[in-house]
C-alpha angles and dihedrals in degrees: 000000000000091000091052090052092047091047090049091050094048094048091046091051092050093048092046090047091054091048091049092051093049094044090048093050092047093049092048093050091049089051092048091051090051090050093051091049090048090051091055092044094052091056099265100287111195124325117347095219091049090050092049093044091054092048093049089049087057089046093053092061094040129116091238093063091049091050090062086069086072084086086080096047110037101053096050090049090051093046092045092050092048091049090049094046093048095048104037110027 
């Protein structure tokens, strides 16, 4: 029984890690695209790569990026709640 729970936790962690990486890459690429479009809309001030790099530095410390970590919190809570509800209600 303990091995089954450990295996579930390990597989869950691996799956959630893959989802987290994919979601992070997607979110960063969307942000990069928006920054590139903003650079062109603002009349191309300065170097494009420098503008995008500064914008991505802001993104790295933003709340949006930290919210993606919810991938590790929400699914285990849902699974734990379901297991509890099925076994004890």
